[in-house]
C-alpha positions in Angstrom: -0.2 0.2 0.1 1.0 3.5 -0.8 1.5 6.4 1.6 0.6 9.8 1.2 2.0 12.2 3.4 0.0 15.4 3.8 2.1 17.8 5.9 0.2 21.1 7.2 0.2 24.3 9.3 -2.4 26.5 9.8 -2.7 29.7 12.2 -6.4 30.7 11.7 -7.9 27.0 10.7 -8.2 27.9 6.9 -5.4 25.6 6.0 -6.0 22.8 8.4 -9.6 22.7 6.7 -8.1 22.3 3.5 -5.6 19.6 4.5 -8.5 17.7 6.5 -10.6 18.1 3.0 -7.6 16.7 0.8 -7.2 13.5 3.3 -11.0 13.0 3.4 -10.4 13.1 -0.9 -7.8 10.7 -0.5 -9.5 8.5 1.6 -11.8 7.5 -1.5 -8.6 5.7 -2.8 -8.3 2.4 -1.1 -4.7 1.4 -2.3 -3.1 4.3 -0.4 -3.1 5.3 3.3 -3.1 9.0 4.4 -1.4 10.5 7.1 -2.2 13.9 8.2 0.6 15.6 10.3 1.4 19.3 11.5 4.8 20.7 10.3 5.6 21.5 13.5 5.6 17.6 14.3 6.9 16.7 10.9 10.5 14.8 10.4 12.7 13.5 8.2 11.7 10.0 9.2 8.2 10.8 8.4 9.0 12.0 4.8 10.8 9.0 4.2 8.2 6.6 5.1 5.8 8.5 2.8 5.7 7.7 -1.0 4.1 11.2 -1.9 3.4 14.5 -0.5 0.8 17.5 -0.1 2.8 20.3 1.6 -0.3 22.8 2.8 0.5 26.1 4.7 -1.0 29.8 4.9 1.0 32.5 3.2 1.9 35.0 6.0 3.7 38.3 4.9 3.8 37.3 1.4 5.9 34.3 2.3 5.2 30.9 3.8 4.8 30.4 7.3 7.8 30.6 9.8 6.2 27.0 11.2 6.2 25.4 7.6 9.8 27.0 6.7 10.7 25.6 10.1 9.8 21.7 9.0 11.9 22.3 5.5 14.5 23.4 7.7 14.7 20.6 9.9 14.2 18.1 6.9 16.1 19.5 3.8 19.5 18.2 4.1 18.7 15.0 5.9 16.4 14.0 3.0 18.6 15.5 0.4 19.0 12.8 -2.4 16.7 10.3 -0.6 13.2 11.2 -1.6 14.3 12.4 -5.4 11.2 11.9 -8.0 8.5 11.3 -5.5 5.3 13.3 -6.4 4.1 16.3 -4.9 1.4 19.0 -4.7 1.0 22.3 -2.8 -1.7 24.0 -1.0 -1.9 27.4 -0.1 -4.2 29.5 2.1 -4.1 33.3 1.5 -5.2 36.6 1.6 -5.4 37.6 -1.8 -1.9 36.6 -3.4 -0.4 33.2 -2.2 1.9 33.1 -5.2 4.9 33.6 -3.3 4.6 30.9 -0.7 3.7 28.5 -3.4 7.1 29.4 -5.3 9.0 28.8 -2.1 7.6 25.7 -1.6 8.6 24.7 -5.3 12.2 25.9 -5.0 12.4 23.5 -1.7 10.8 20.9 -3.6 13.2 21.4 -6.8 16.0 21.2 -4.6 14.7 17.6 -3.5 14.2 16.9 -6.9 10.7 16.1 -6.0 8.0 15.9 -9.2 5.1 18.3 -9.1 2.2 16.7 -10.1 -0.6 19.4 -10.0 -0.3 23.1 -10.4 -0.1 24.7 -6.7 -3.7 24.9 -5.1 -3.7 28.6 -3.8 -7.3 29.4 -2.0 -7.3 33.4 -1.4 -9.9 34.4 1.4 -9.8 38.3 0.8 -8.7 39.0 4.0 -6.8 42.3 4.3 -7.4 44.1 7.6 -5.4 43.0 10.7 -8.8 42.1 12.1 -9.6 39.7 9.2 -6.3 38.5 8.8 -6.5 37.1 12.6 -10.0 35.8 12.3 -10.9 32.2 11.8 -11.2 31.3 8.4 -13.9 29.7 6.7 -13.6 28.1 3.3 -16.2 27.7 0.6 -17.6 24.5 -0.5 -16.3 24.9 -4.3 -12.7 25.2 -2.7 -13.1 22.4 -0.4 -13.9 20.2 -3.6 -10.8 21.3 -4.9 -9.0 20.1 -1.8 -10.8 16.8 -1.8 -10.1 16.3 -5.7 -6.1 17.1 -5.1 -6.0 14.5 -2.1 -7.9 11.8 -4.2 -5.9 12.6 -7.4 -2.5 12.2 -5.8 -3.8 9.0 -3.9 -5.1 7.3 -7.0 -1.8 8.3 -8.7 0.0 7.0 -6.1 -2.0 3.4 -6.0 -2.0 2.9 -9.6 1.6 3.5 -10.0 1.3 6.4 -12.0 3.7 8.8 -10.1 
């Protein structure tokens, strides 16, 4: 059985909901086991044990969140040369942009020689004021469906040996 690892970080709940939905979508594929793991708790051994990945996090101050960056900092060199060719996808919860956080994840994944199997999924909440940025996030049903589809697609590709 293949293993899909969803590594996520969330401060206001938006990315957490996205990651949960991706995991629920992936659960529709019986040939893949899916593990949801907070970025703060994930380590190199978790990444090595998986066959594919979804990296999910918010964009904070036009960059990936610090906790997500910490995960990559802790894992980058211990995994270098050990996970090449494995598939990954990226999800970003952002106010109105999200592109830079997605680019940062892509650059790290390129260094690891991972293979992007989907374009970054960026969900924009429209939050722009300090109050809106810090408020708990609600992700719309259409966007949640996209998260579920991404999870299912990656899980199915792993199970079928496409990736």
